[in-house]
Every structure is written in C-alpha cells, then in structure tokens.
Residue, then its C-alpha position, 0 to 999 in steps of 0.5 A: x795440478x799445478x803442484x804434482x811432487x812440489x810443495x805449495x807455497x802457502x806463506x807466498x801465496x798469504x803475502x800476495x794475496x791474502x794478506x793484502x790489506x784491500x783482501x783483509x778489509x773484504x774478509x771482515x766485510x765477509x766476517x760482518x755480513x755473516x754476524x749480521x745473518x747470525x744475528x737474524x737467526x738466519x745461519x748458524x756455526x757448523x750449519x753448512x750455509x754461507x752468506x752470499x753476496x749477490x753483487x759480490x764485493x770484489x765487483x763493488x757489492x755491499x753489506x747492505x741487507x738487499x744485497x745478502x742472501x743464505x745459501x748452501x755452501x756447496x752451491x755457493x763455492x762453485x762457478x760456472x766453467x767454460x768447456x776448458x774448465x776455467x772459471x767463467 
C-alpha cells in the first residue's frame, strides 16, 4: 500500500489527472453515455450497473450505441491481472 501512515494527496491527484482537460472531456462523454442508457430504460440511479464502452474512450472508442453495453459495476470495474497483481 503506497499510503500507509501517510495522508493521500487528493488535491495533487486531482490537479495532475482528474482535473486535466482531457479527463474532464472523457468524464463528460461517460456521463452522456449513461444518460443515453437511462433514457432507453436500461439503467437507473442506484441500480449497481455501469454503462461500459466495448472499446474504451481512452483507446479511441465512441459513444455510439453499438459501442455501449450495460454491465454490473463489479464486473466493469475489475481488470485482468498479471501474476504480480499489476493490470494487464
């Protein structure tokens, strides 16, 4: 664990990653995708489901209906790992 006995620098993390223009733009795209699925009746607030992009936005994916699917949050937020527990 990187932050044992230290305070986590949330403000620094936000400034360096989440607060960048690119990340704000991607967050807006993800929110738009969820709103689309909510209008279709596929998801609703508090249902434990995520709108997943088959091809991630970070790898050139889009919000086209053919690229969106609904998955349980637990499945959508887990990643395959290497034997040393790093993300593949």
